[in-house]
C-alpha positions in Angstrom: -0.2 0.1 -0.1 1.5 3.3 -0.8 2.8 5.1 2.1 0.8 8.2 3.4 3.6 10.3 3.4 3.3 10.5 -0.4 -0.4 12.3 0.1 0.6 14.4 2.3 4.0 15.9 1.1 5.2 16.7 -2.9 7.9 19.1 -2.2 11.1 18.7 -0.3 11.4 20.7 2.6 9.3 21.3 6.0 9.4 23.7 9.0 10.7 21.7 12.1 8.6 21.7 15.5 10.6 23.9 17.6 9.4 25.2 21.5 8.5 28.4 21.2 9.1 29.2 17.8 6.5 26.7 15.5 3.5 28.5 16.3 0.5 29.0 14.3 1.8 32.8 13.5 5.3 31.6 11.9 3.7 28.7 10.4 1.3 31.1 8.3 4.6 33.3 7.5 6.5 30.3 6.4 3.3 29.2 4.4 3.2 32.4 2.3 6.6 31.0 0.7 5.3 27.7 -0.4 5.5 27.4 -4.2 2.1 27.6 -5.8 0.9 24.0 -5.8 2.7 22.6 -3.6 2.5 20.6 -0.1 4.3 19.5 2.9 3.5 18.9 6.3 3.5 21.4 9.3 4.3 21.3 13.0 3.0 22.2 15.9 5.4 23.0 18.7 5.6 20.3 21.3 2.3 19.3 22.9 2.1 17.2 26.3 0.0 14.5 26.3 -0.6 14.5 30.1 -2.4 18.1 29.4 -3.5 17.8 26.0 -7.1 16.3 26.7 -8.0 18.8 29.2 -6.7 21.9 27.2 -9.2 24.3 25.1 -7.0 23.9 21.9 -8.2 27.3 20.6 -6.8 29.3 23.6 -3.7 27.1 24.0 -1.1 28.8 22.4 0.9 25.6 21.4 -1.9 24.2 19.7 -3.7 27.4 18.0 -4.1 26.5 14.1 -5.6 28.9 11.7 -8.5 28.0 9.8 -7.5 27.6 6.5 -4.1 25.3 7.8 -3.7 21.7 6.1 -1.4 19.2 6.3 -1.0 19.6 10.3 1.3 16.8 11.6 1.4 18.0 15.4 4.2 16.7 17.7 3.4 14.9 21.1 5.4 14.4 24.3 4.0 10.8 25.8 5.1 7.6 27.0 1.6 6.2 28.4 -1.7 5.0 26.3 -3.9 6.3 29.1 -2.4 9.6 27.9 -1.9 9.3 24.7 -4.9 7.7 23.6 -7.6 11.3 24.5 -4.7 13.1 23.3 -4.9 11.5 19.9 -8.5 11.7 19.7 -8.5 15.1 20.2 -5.7 16.1 17.8 -8.0 14.3 15.3 -11.1 16.5 15.9 -8.7 19.7 15.7 -7.8 18.8 11.8 -4.4 17.0 12.4 -3.5 14.5 9.4 -0.9 12.9 11.3 1.1 12.6 14.7 4.4 12.8 15.3 6.2 11.2 18.6 9.0 13.6 19.9 11.9 11.1 20.9 14.6 14.1 20.1 13.9 16.7 22.9 17.1 16.3 25.2 15.7 18.7 27.7 16.1 18.3 31.5 12.1 18.8 31.7 11.2 16.4 29.3 13.6 13.6 30.5 12.4 14.0 34.1 9.0 12.2 32.5 10.7 9.8 30.4 9.5 12.1 27.1 11.5 13.0 24.3 14.7 11.4 23.8 14.9 9.6 27.0 12.2 7.4 25.4 15.5 6.6 23.0 17.4 4.6 26.2 14.9 1.4 25.9 14.2 0.3 22.4 11.3 -1.7 23.2 9.6 1.0 25.2 10.0 3.2 22.2 8.8 0.6 20.0 5.6 0.4 22.5 5.1 3.7 22.9 4.8 4.0 18.7 2.3 1.0 19.0 0.4 2.6 21.5 -0.4 5.9 19.0 -0.8 4.0 16.0 -3.6 2.0 17.9 -5.2 4.8 19.3 -5.2 6.9 15.8 -6.3 6.3 12.2 -3.8 9.4 11.3 -0.3 8.4 10.1 2.2 8.4 13.3 5.9 9.7 12.6 8.9 9.9 14.7 11.5 12.2 15.2 14.9 11.3 16.5 18.4 12.0 17.5 21.2 10.1 16.6 21.6 6.9 18.7 24.1 7.4 21.6 27.0 4.9 21.7 30.4 4.8 23.4 31.8 6.3 20.1 31.5 9.7 19.0 28.1 10.9 16.7 30.7 11.0 13.7 31.3 7.0 14.5 27.9 6.2 16.0 27.5 2.5 15.2 24.9 2.3 12.3 23.4 -1.2 13.3 22.6 0.0 16.5 20.9 3.0 15.0 19.0 0.4 12.8 18.0 -1.7 15.5 16.2 1.0 17.1 14.6 2.8 14.4 13.3 -0.5 13.3 11.5 -1.6 15.8 10.0 2.0 15.4 8.9 1.1 11.9 7.7 -2.5 12.7 5.4 -0.9 15.4 3.3 1.3 12.4 5.4 4.2 12.1 5.0 5.2 8.7 8.1 7.8 8.3 11.2 8.6 10.3 12.7 12.4 11.2 16.4 11.9 11.9 18.4 14.7 13.4 22.2 13.1 13.8 23.1 14.8 16.6 23.3 12.7 19.7 21.2 14.3 22.8 24.5 15.8 24.6 25.7 17.7 21.7 21.9 19.7 21.7 23.0 22.0 18.9 26.6 21.8 19.3 29.1 20.0 16.9 28.1 18.7 13.0 25.0 16.7 12.5 26.4 13.7 10.8 24.7 13.4 7.8 25.9 9.9 6.6 23.2 8.5 9.3 20.4 9.9 7.5 21.8 8.1 4.4 22.4 5.1 5.5 18.9 4.9 7.5 17.3 5.8 3.8 19.4 3.0 2.4 18.0 0.6 4.8 14.5 1.4 5.7 11.5 0.9 3.0 9.6 4.0 4.8 10.4 7.5 4.0 13.2 9.4 6.1 13.4 12.9 6.5 16.6 14.5 7.1 17.1 17.1 10.1 20.5 19.4 11.0 22.7 21.9 10.2 20.3 23.5 6.9 20.6 27.2 6.7 20.4 27.8 2.9 19.2 26.8 0.2 22.2 25.4 -1.1 22.3 23.2 2.2 18.7 21.5 1.5 20.4 20.5 -2.0 23.3 19.2 -0.7 21.4 17.1 1.7 19.0 15.9 -0.8 22.2 14.6 -2.7 24.3 13.7 -0.1 21.4 11.4 1.8 18.6 10.8 -0.6 16.3 11.5 2.0 12.4 12.4 0.9 12.6 16.0 2.6 14.7 18.2 4.6 13.3 19.5 7.6 14.6 22.7 8.5 14.7 24.8 12.1 16.1 27.9 12.9 17.2 28.5 9.4 13.6 28.9 8.5 12.9 31.0 11.1 15.5 33.2 10.0 14.9 32.7 6.4 11.5 31.7 5.8 11.5 32.2 1.8 13.7 29.9 1.6 10.9 27.6 0.2 10.5 30.3 -2.2 14.2 29.7 -3.2 14.1 26.1 -3.2 11.2 26.1 -5.5 12.4 28.4 -8.0 15.8 26.2 -8.0 13.1 23.0 -8.8 11.5 24.6 -11.2 8.2 25.2 -9.1 5.9 27.9 -9.9 6.6 30.9 -7.7 4.1 31.5 -4.0 1.0 32.9 -4.9 1.3 36.6 -4.0 4.6 36.3 -5.4 4.3 36.1 -9.2 6.3 37.9 -11.7 8.6 38.4 -8.6 12.0 36.5 -8.4 13.5 34.8 -5.1 15.5 37.0 -2.9 19.2 35.8 -3.3 21.6 38.6 -2.1 22.7 39.7 1.3 20.9 43.0 0.6 17.9 41.8 -0.9 17.6 38.7 2.2 17.8 41.4 4.7 14.9 43.2 2.9 12.8 40.5 2.8 13.8 40.0 6.5 12.1 43.3 7.2 8.8 42.2 5.2 8.9 39.0 7.1 8.9 40.7 10.6 6.4 43.4 9.6 4.0 40.6 9.1 4.9 38.4 11.7 4.1 40.8 14.3 0.8 41.6 13.6 -0.1 38.5 12.5 0.9 37.3 16.6 -0.6 40.0 18.1 -4.0 39.0 16.3 -3.7 35.5 18.0 -1.7 35.4 21.1 -2.8 39.5 22.4 -0.2 42.1 22.9 1.6 40.8 25.6 2.3 37.3 24.6 2.9 38.3 21.1 5.7 40.8 22.5 7.4 37.9 24.3 7.2 35.8 21.4 7.9 38.2 19.2 11.5 39.1 21.1 12.1 35.0 21.5 11.7 35.6 17.9 14.3 38.2 16.9 16.5 36.3 19.7 16.6 33.1 17.7 17.2 34.6 13.9 19.6 37.7 14.8 22.4 35.3 14.4 22.1 35.6 10.7 21.9 39.2 10.5 24.9 41.1 10.2 23.6 43.9 13.1 21.5 41.2 14.5 22.7 42.0 18.1 21.4 45.6 17.7 17.9 44.5 16.2 17.5 42.4 19.2 18.5 45.3 21.8 16.1 47.5 19.6 13.1 45.4 20.1 14.0 44.5 23.6 13.8 48.3 24.7 10.1 49.0 22.9 7.2 48.8 25.3 4.8 48.2 22.4 3.7 46.9 19.3 3.5 50.1 17.6 6.6 51.1 18.9 8.5 48.2 17.3 6.7 48.3 13.8 7.7 52.0 14.0 11.5 51.4 14.4 12.1 48.7 12.3 12.2 49.8 8.5 14.9 52.5 10.0 16.8 49.9 11.5 17.0 47.9 8.4 17.6 51.0 6.1 21.1 51.1 7.4 23.3 49.2 5.9 21.8 45.5 7.3 22.3 42.8 5.3 21.9 38.7 5.7 24.6 36.0 6.1 24.3 32.8 4.9 25.1 30.7 7.8 26.1 31.4 11.4 27.3 29.3 14.3 26.4 31.0 17.1 24.3 28.8 19.2 21.5 30.3 21.0 
């Protein structure tokens, strides 16, 4: 039977689930750069299965969605069927088209509850979590995970150990796998070992999404070529550069995004800085409309903190945004800031 991934995805780039970032407003901005006719999957922030069944999803910031959003594959933290089943049922009613299980979050808060990457410590239990989710859902289930910790370094991690772990997830019913090939201890430090993505793609029959160290359209094309992955998941690179979807689509011969017909994707440092201004001027009012002024301000400041390393005067932008007390003040100051020779850099090694 065809894998459900094929019905959801015909474009090779998707947004990563990120705490505090992959909310409805950012998804709307990123989606505005998706080429006409393209389909991909869209995440939420991580949703805790212990709380989800009791939350008003229309008012929970992490679960808010726009009426016209399609391809939503929310990501859940969970390890018990009594919490996973009602969470999945709520998400089906909410409009999910798939469920993603987080086995990659390395933060201490998740580890205390045996969520996220903690599940990778027990291959049998991890497979059981997938099986619980599959049995609770009529939707396809995917898993996002990190490289498997071994006594070796990340680069020399034993591929057979990784394959055995992931093979159990697929046997339990996972429809596709996303691999961020850093170990939990690395977090965002060091380099992602893309050869592990290629290894999984060569060994598995199901689709494999690659994730890690993708900041530009050139990185997308290189990951696809080097790993043969079915799609590339991009995190903070898309936070900084939402028009990356437009660039990749243009490279691959896709029609331009709706509303951008007749334009070419920004490519030079100054063109990208100009587009960055347009993004921020669009994003902040969207945040206010969804979250209200106070939460929108907090979320926007965090957004700027995460994307400012890609600007040559990014620290000054963060300082400017942090000093302003209202949304109108920020919107009034942004054009002046970007008129002062601001440029975007292709890549940054800065880790927030």
